[in-house]
N, CA, C and O atoms as a Tripos MOL2 file, in Angstrom:
@<TRIPOS>MOLECULE
protein
  144   143    36     0     0
PROTEIN
NO_CHARGES

@<TRIPOS>ATOM
      1 N         111.8740  112.3310  109.0510 N.3       1 UNK1
      2 CA        111.3440  113.0000  109.4980 C.3       1 UNK1
      3 C         109.9650  113.3810  107.2740 C.2       1 UNK1
      4 O         109.3010  112.4370  106.8470 O.2       1 UNK1
      5 N         109.9700  114.1640  106.8350 N.am      2 UNK2
      6 CA        109.2560  113.6290  105.5620 C.3       2 UNK2
      7 C         109.5230  112.3730  104.9460 C.2       2 UNK2
      8 O         108.6210  111.5940  104.6400 O.2       2 UNK2
      9 N         110.7580  112.1470  104.7500 N.am      3 UNK3
     10 CA        110.7940  110.8550  104.6640 C.3       3 UNK3
     11 C         109.6840  109.3140  104.7710 C.2       3 UNK3
     12 O         109.4100  108.2890  104.1470 O.2       3 UNK3
     13 N         109.4020  109.9350  105.8230 N.am      4 UNK4
     14 CA        108.5560  109.2020  106.7590 C.3       4 UNK4
     15 C         107.1870  108.7320  106.2040 C.2       4 UNK4
     16 O         106.5740  107.7210  105.8610 O.2       4 UNK4
     17 N         107.0940  109.8870  106.3070 N.am      5 UNK5
     18 CA        105.6640  110.9970  105.2370 C.3       5 UNK5
     19 C         105.4410  109.9310  104.2330 C.2       5 UNK5
     20 O         104.4460  109.2810  103.9130 O.2       5 UNK5
     21 N         107.1000  109.9590  103.6970 N.am      6 UNK6
     22 CA        106.5320  109.9990  102.2680 C.3       6 UNK6
     23 C         106.0030  108.1590  102.0010 C.2       6 UNK6
     24 O         105.1570  107.5770  101.3210 O.2       6 UNK6
     25 N         106.6910  107.9150  102.6290 N.am      7 UNK7
     26 CA        106.6850  106.0880  102.8600 C.3       7 UNK7
     27 C         105.6960  105.0600  103.5390 C.2       7 UNK7
     28 O         105.3970  103.8760  103.3870 O.2       7 UNK7
     29 N         105.2680  106.3170  104.5290 N.am      8 UNK8
     30 CA        103.0990  106.4240  104.5430 C.3       8 UNK8
     31 C         102.4900  105.9540  103.5960 C.2       8 UNK8
     32 O         101.9900  104.8530  103.3640 O.2       8 UNK8
     33 N         102.6430  107.7030  102.5930 N.am      9 UNK9
     34 CA        101.5000  107.5060  101.5420 C.3       9 UNK9
     35 C         101.6420  106.7970  100.4810 C.2       9 UNK9
     36 O         100.6470  106.7080   99.7620 O.2       9 UNK9
     37 N         103.1780  105.9270   99.9660 N.am     10 UNK10
     38 CA        103.1410  105.3560   99.4890 C.3      10 UNK10
     39 C         103.1590  103.4840   99.8520 C.2      10 UNK10
     40 O         103.1480  102.6630   98.9340 O.2      10 UNK10
     41 N         103.1800  103.1820  100.9790 N.am     11 UNK11
     42 CA        102.3390  102.9050  102.2630 C.3      11 UNK11
     43 C         100.8740  102.3080  101.0960 C.2      11 UNK11
     44 O         100.5020  101.7200  100.0810 O.2      11 UNK11
     45 N         100.6060  102.9680  102.1510 N.am     12 UNK12
     46 CA         99.2770  103.7480  101.5920 C.3      12 UNK12
     47 C          98.6660  103.2960  100.4900 C.2      12 UNK12
     48 O          97.8530  102.3730  100.4370 O.2      12 UNK12
     49 N          99.1330  104.0690   99.4590 N.am     13 UNK13
     50 CA         98.5890  103.8050   98.1080 C.3      13 UNK13
     51 C          99.4570  102.7200   97.0950 C.2      13 UNK13
     52 O          99.7220  102.6820   95.8940 O.2      13 UNK13
     53 N          99.7950  101.6960   98.5270 N.am     14 UNK14
     54 CA        100.7580  100.1760   97.1730 C.3      14 UNK14
     55 C          99.3290   99.4680   97.9470 C.2      14 UNK14
     56 O          98.9060   98.5160   97.2910 O.2      14 UNK14
     57 N          98.1770   99.8930   99.7570 N.am     15 UNK15
     58 CA         98.0830   98.7670   99.8820 C.3      15 UNK15
     59 C          96.2390   99.2040   99.0190 C.2      15 UNK15
     60 O          95.3160   98.3950   98.9220 O.2      15 UNK15
     61 N          96.2180  100.5870   98.5610 N.am     16 UNK16
     62 CA         95.0010  100.7630   98.2560 C.3      16 UNK16
     63 C          95.1860   99.7990   96.2720 C.2      16 UNK16
     64 O          94.3480   99.1340   95.6640 O.2      16 UNK16
     65 N          96.5180  100.1570   95.9070 N.am     17 UNK17
     66 CA         96.1840   99.2330   95.1680 C.3      17 UNK17
     67 C          96.3920   97.5320   95.1820 C.2      17 UNK17
     68 O          96.6070   96.8460   94.1820 O.2      17 UNK17
     69 N          96.2960   97.1570   96.2550 N.am     18 UNK18
     70 CA         96.6640   95.7880   96.1380 C.3      18 UNK18
     71 C          94.7780   95.7020   95.7630 C.2      18 UNK18
     72 O          94.1490   95.1280   94.8740 O.2      18 UNK18
     73 N          94.2960   96.7060   97.1050 N.am     19 UNK19
     74 CA         92.7390   95.9580   97.4130 C.3      19 UNK19
     75 C          92.1250   96.4070   95.6320 C.2      19 UNK19
     76 O          91.5610   95.4150   95.1710 O.2      19 UNK19
     77 N          92.1200   97.1960   94.9620 N.am     20 UNK20
     78 CA         91.7650   96.8020   93.6740 C.3      20 UNK20
     79 C          92.1100   95.2050   92.5690 C.2      20 UNK20
     80 O          91.5660   94.2680   91.9840 O.2      20 UNK20
     81 N          93.4780   95.8750   92.9020 N.am     21 UNK21
     82 CA         93.8600   94.4630   91.9680 C.3      21 UNK21
     83 C          93.2810   93.0050   93.0140 C.2      21 UNK21
     84 O          92.8230   92.0870   92.3350 O.2      21 UNK21
     85 N          93.2830   92.9070   93.6690 N.am     22 UNK22
     86 CA         92.0590   91.1000   94.9870 C.3      22 UNK22
     87 C          90.5600   91.7170   93.9100 C.2      22 UNK22
     88 O          90.2140   90.9670   92.9970 O.2      22 UNK22
     89 N          89.6200   93.3350   94.1520 N.am     23 UNK23
     90 CA         88.5160   92.9850   94.2830 C.3      23 UNK23
     91 C          87.9730   92.6860   92.2400 C.2      23 UNK23
     92 O          86.9820   92.2050   91.6900 O.2      23 UNK23
     93 N          89.5380   93.4160   91.6590 N.am     24 UNK24
     94 CA         89.2290   92.7570   90.3130 C.3      24 UNK24
     95 C          89.4910   91.1000   90.3300 C.2      24 UNK24
     96 O          88.5760   90.3200   90.5960 O.2      24 UNK24
     97 N          90.3840   90.8110   90.1210 N.am     25 UNK25
     98 CA         90.5300   89.0210   90.6860 C.3      25 UNK25
     99 C          89.4480   88.3690   91.3730 C.2      25 UNK25
    100 O          89.0100   87.3060   90.9330 O.2      25 UNK25
    101 N          88.8850   89.0020   92.6050 N.am     26 UNK26
    102 CA         87.7990   87.7110   92.6270 C.3      26 UNK26
    103 C          86.7270   88.2800   91.7960 C.2      26 UNK26
    104 O          85.7430   88.2880   92.5350 O.2      26 UNK26
    105 N          86.3730   88.7920   90.5730 N.am     27 UNK27
    106 CA         84.7060   89.2420   90.1860 C.3      27 UNK27
    107 C          84.9290   89.0660   89.2320 C.2      27 UNK27
    108 O          84.1630   89.4000   88.3280 O.2      27 UNK27
    109 N          86.6190   88.1800   88.9200 N.am     28 UNK28
    110 CA         86.8290   87.7140   87.2730 C.3      28 UNK28
    111 C          86.5170   85.8720   88.1510 C.2      28 UNK28
    112 O          85.6530   85.0810   87.7750 O.2      28 UNK28
    113 N          87.2810   85.6890   89.0590 N.am     29 UNK29
    114 CA         87.2810   83.9640   89.4030 C.3      29 UNK29
    115 C          85.3460   84.2750   89.1510 C.2      29 UNK29
    116 O          84.7030   84.0050   88.1370 O.2      29 UNK29
    117 N          84.9630   84.7360   90.0980 N.am     30 UNK30
    118 CA         83.1970   84.2990   90.2400 C.3      30 UNK30
    119 C          82.5170   84.6470   88.7910 C.2      30 UNK30
    120 O          81.3010   84.4590   88.7980 O.2      30 UNK30
    121 N          83.1600   85.2070   87.3060 N.am     31 UNK31
    122 CA         82.5680   84.7980   85.7910 C.3      31 UNK31
    123 C          83.0640   83.1810   85.5560 C.2      31 UNK31
    124 O          82.5940   82.2230   84.9430 O.2      31 UNK31
    125 N          84.3460   83.4320   86.4360 N.am     32 UNK32
    126 CA         84.6930   82.1370   86.2650 C.3      32 UNK32
    127 C          83.9470   80.8460   86.5290 C.2      32 UNK32
    128 O          83.5160   80.1590   85.6040 O.2      32 UNK32
    129 N          83.8340   80.6010   87.5060 N.am     33 UNK33
    130 CA         82.9050   79.6280   88.5900 C.3      33 UNK33
    131 C          81.4370   79.7490   88.1790 C.2      33 UNK33
    132 O          80.7430   78.7650   88.4350 O.2      33 UNK33
    133 N          80.8890   80.7190   87.6270 N.am     34 UNK34
    134 CA         79.5170   81.1320   86.9600 C.3      34 UNK34
    135 C          79.4570   80.5190   85.8950 C.2      34 UNK34
    136 O          78.3830   80.1920   85.3890 O.2      34 UNK34
    137 N          81.3550   80.0950   85.0460 N.am     35 UNK35
    138 CA         80.3330   79.5150   83.4850 C.3      35 UNK35
    139 C          80.3880   81.2090   82.5520 C.2      35 UNK35
    140 O          80.0380   81.4030   81.3880 O.2      35 UNK35
    141 N          80.7480   81.8720   83.1970 N.am     36 UNK36
    142 CA         80.7630   82.9110   82.2880 C.3      36 UNK36
    143 C          81.9890   83.3410   80.9630 C.2      36 UNK36
    144 O          81.8080   84.3290   80.2510 O.2      36 UNK36
@<TRIPOS>BOND
     1     1     2 1
     2     2     3 1
     3     3     4 2
     4     3     5 am
     5     5     6 1
     6     6     7 1
     7     7     8 2
     8     7     9 am
     9     9    10 1
    10    10    11 1
    11    11    12 2
    12    11    13 am
    13    13    14 1
    14    14    15 1
    15    15    16 2
    16    15    17 am
    17    17    18 1
    18    18    19 1
    19    19    20 2
    20    19    21 am
    21    21    22 1
    22    22    23 1
    23    23    24 2
    24    23    25 am
    25    25    26 1
    26    26    27 1
    27    27    28 2
    28    27    29 am
    29    29    30 1
    30    30    31 1
    31    31    32 2
    32    31    33 am
    33    33    34 1
    34    34    35 1
    35    35    36 2
    36    35    37 am
    37    37    38 1
    38    38    39 1
    39    39    40 2
    40    39    41 am
    41    41    42 1
    42    42    43 1
    43    43    44 2
    44    43    45 am
    45    45    46 1
    46    46    47 1
    47    47    48 2
    48    47    49 am
    49    49    50 1
    50    50    51 1
    51    51    52 2
    52    51    53 am
    53    53    54 1
    54    54    55 1
    55    55    56 2
    56    55    57 am
    57    57    58 1
    58    58    59 1
    59    59    60 2
    60    59    61 am
    61    61    62 1
    62    62    63 1
    63    63    64 2
    64    63    65 am
    65    65    66 1
    66    66    67 1
    67    67    68 2
    68    67    69 am
    69    69    70 1
    70    70    71 1
    71    71    72 2
    72    71    73 am
    73    73    74 1
    74    74    75 1
    75    75    76 2
    76    75    77 am
    77    77    78 1
    78    78    79 1
    79    79    80 2
    80    79    81 am
    81    81    82 1
    82    82    83 1
    83    83    84 2
    84    83    85 am
    85    85    86 1
    86    86    87 1
    87    87    88 2
    88    87    89 am
    89    89    90 1
    90    90    91 1
    91    91    92 2
    92    91    93 am
    93    93    94 1
    94    94    95 1
    95    95    96 2
    96    95    97 am
    97    97    98 1
    98    98    99 1
    99    99   100 2
   100    99   101 am
   101   101   102 1
   102   102   103 1
   103   103   104 2
   104   103   105 am
   105   105   106 1
   106   106   107 1
   107   107   108 2
   108   107   109 am
   109   109   110 1
   110   110   111 1
   111   111   112 2
   112   111   113 am
   113   113   114 1
   114   114   115 1
   115   115   116 2
   116   115   117 am
   117   117   118 1
   118   118   119 1
   119   119   120 2
   120   119   121 am
   121   121   122 1
   122   122   123 1
   123   123   124 2
   124   123   125 am
   125   125   126 1
   126   126   127 1
   127   127   128 2
   128   127   129 am
   129   129   130 1
   130   130   131 1
   131   131   132 2
   132   131   133 am
   133   133   134 1
   134   134   135 1
   135   135   136 2
   136   135   137 am
   137   137   138 1
   138   138   139 1
   139   139   140 2
   140   139   141 am
   141   141   142 1
   142   142   143 1
   143   143   144 2
@<TRIPOS>SUBSTRUCTURE
     1 UNK1         2 RESIDUE 1 A UNK
     2 UNK2         6 RESIDUE 1 A UNK
     3 UNK3        10 RESIDUE 1 A UNK
     4 UNK4        14 RESIDUE 1 A UNK
     5 UNK5        18 RESIDUE 1 A UNK
     6 UNK6        22 RESIDUE 1 A UNK
     7 UNK7        26 RESIDUE 1 A UNK
     8 UNK8        30 RESIDUE 1 A UNK
     9 UNK9        34 RESIDUE 1 A UNK
    10 UNK10       38 RESIDUE 1 A UNK
    11 UNK11       42 RESIDUE 1 A UNK
    12 UNK12       46 RESIDUE 1 A UNK
    13 UNK13       50 RESIDUE 1 A UNK
    14 UNK14       54 RESIDUE 1 A UNK
    15 UNK15       58 RESIDUE 1 A UNK
    16 UNK16       62 RESIDUE 1 A UNK
    17 UNK17       66 RESIDUE 1 A UNK
    18 UNK18       70 RESIDUE 1 A UNK
    19 UNK19       74 RESIDUE 1 A UNK
    20 UNK20       78 RESIDUE 1 A UNK
    21 UNK21       82 RESIDUE 1 A UNK
    22 UNK22       86 RESIDUE 1 A UNK
    23 UNK23       90 RESIDUE 1 A UNK
    24 UNK24       94 RESIDUE 1 A UNK
    25 UNK25       98 RESIDUE 1 A UNK
    26 UNK26      102 RESIDUE 1 A UNK
    27 UNK27      106 RESIDUE 1 A UNK
    28 UNK28      110 RESIDUE 1 A UNK
    29 UNK29      114 RESIDUE 1 A UNK
    30 UNK30      118 RESIDUE 1 A UNK
    31 UNK31      122 RESIDUE 1 A UNK
    32 UNK32      126 RESIDUE 1 A UNK
    33 UNK33      130 RESIDUE 1 A UNK
    34 UNK34      134 RESIDUE 1 A UNK
    35 UNK35      138 RESIDUE 1 A UNK
    36 UNK36      142 RESIDUE 1 A UNK
């Protein structure tokens, strides 16, 4: 049970990190596309 809870927390953290990375990547691509 505890292992499953820990795995779920790690999954949530990984998903959050992925979302943050994706947002940063999108902002960088927008800057490149606009020529800044």
